C-alpha positions, 0 to 999 in steps of 0.5 A: 499499499503507498501511503500519499500525501497531497500538498495543493488541493486545487484541479490537479490535486483533486483529480489525483485524490479521485483516481487515488481513491479508486486504487486498492493499492494506493491510500490517501492519508493527508492533504494540505491547503490553505483554504477551509477543511469544509471547502476541501471536502465539498470540492473533493465530492462535488465537481462542475466538470467531473461526475459526483463523488460516489465515495461516503465522505464526512468531515470532523474538524480536521479528519476527513473520512472516506469510505471509512478511512481517515484523511489528515487535513492541514492548512500549512503554508510553511513545509518546514512545519509540516510533520509528516512523520505522523503519517508515514508518507511514501510520497507527496504529490506537490500539486501546489503549483509552488515549491518547483526546486529541488531545495524548496521540497527538501523539508518534506523529506526532512519532515518524514516523506521518502519521496516527493513527485512535483506536478509541474515543470521544475525550476532547476536541474530536478530530474524529470520523468514522463511515464512511458518515455523515460520512467524506467531511467529513474534510480531512486531519486528523492524529488523528481518532476512529472513536468507539465499536461502539455509535456506529458501529451506532446513528448510520447508522440514526439518519441514515436516521431523522433524514432521513426522519422527524426524531428528537426523542428517543430511548432505546437499550439494548444487550445486549451480549456481555461483555468482558475489562474484566468479571470472569468470577468475582466479584472485586475491580474498578477500575471505579466501578460495583460491579456490575462485581465480578460474574461476567460469564458468570453474570449480566445486569449493567445498566451505564451507557453513553457511547453517547448522548453519543457519538451526540449528536456527530453530532446535536447537536439531541439533546443531553440528549434520549437516554439509553442503557444497556449490558446486559451478557449472558452470551455472548462475542460479538454485541450486539443493539440495542433503539432507541426513537426518538421521531420528529417525523412520523406513521409505521407499521411498513411504511413505516419498513422500506421507507425502511430497506431502500432507504437501506441498498441505495442509501446504505449497503451494507456499513455497514448490512444488513437481515434478515428471518430469525429469527436469534440472536446467534451467527448475526451473529458475525464479520458485517462490517457495523456493524449488521444491522436485524431488520426483523420487530421494527420496531414503532410505537406511537402513530405517532411512537414507533418501535422499531428492533432490530438485530444487531452483532458489536461486535468484527469488525463495529467493526473492519471499519469502522475498517479502512474509515475507515482506508483512506479517510483514508490515501488522501486 
């Protein structure tokens, strides 16, 4: 049984909790965030995107009981004051969006946790792993990153393309659902990008993305040869990726799709999937895969310019891959 503590109980933290509660080999033992325990319990059970949680949930002061099992709740902003030894924590899922360096996560180890897995790109040289791509390179490091939702969608696809055709350069566009860090109405915003002051429910907002830099971690030869933008659209969940890839070998769309299907079936089941259906974003909400390639949208121009389209539930799909990596590193 893997004992898990979640630090940061926002969209990703709660999605991970839902997945953990369905896994008999994982036990959620603690949660830390800065809002009220009543809201933590309420938002775990009720969600406007995902179905109401069927588990029996009750709250008694700082103890959240889920199907008879106790989950200890905290409201501690300083990780140095967070005593995890009392919970015998195997791994901390760092889902706060903060604490992105190795040094900032060391207090969790010093206070009793065995490992920390960060659900965001690291701000330093923290080892980074994506399940299905390089997770077998894990060598017992205590603090690691699972990178971002976009990276978990893009990197497995690029790994297949690099293996079979070689990648010379790439441009990535993510038609991404709005997030809690955006405004629902025009208002002040802490971001340096002034466009974030505008309403996310009424506008398409083109924003810069760190996906190119995060992807280059896995493909060093592409550093400086990729560009990414996140186009925020007025939907609450799901992302459509449009990946324009300059490959090194001449290809056609039929060959590319055949390779993608064969690789997914052989090496990437549960990590990637493919579809030939005429789906829309709602059809991929709560899909557990890192990305679902939309094969009819595969096109090739001038033999070496390739466009791949893929769907992702950027919350639940990413959280599912996060939990897979967590289980792997916890069992080493």
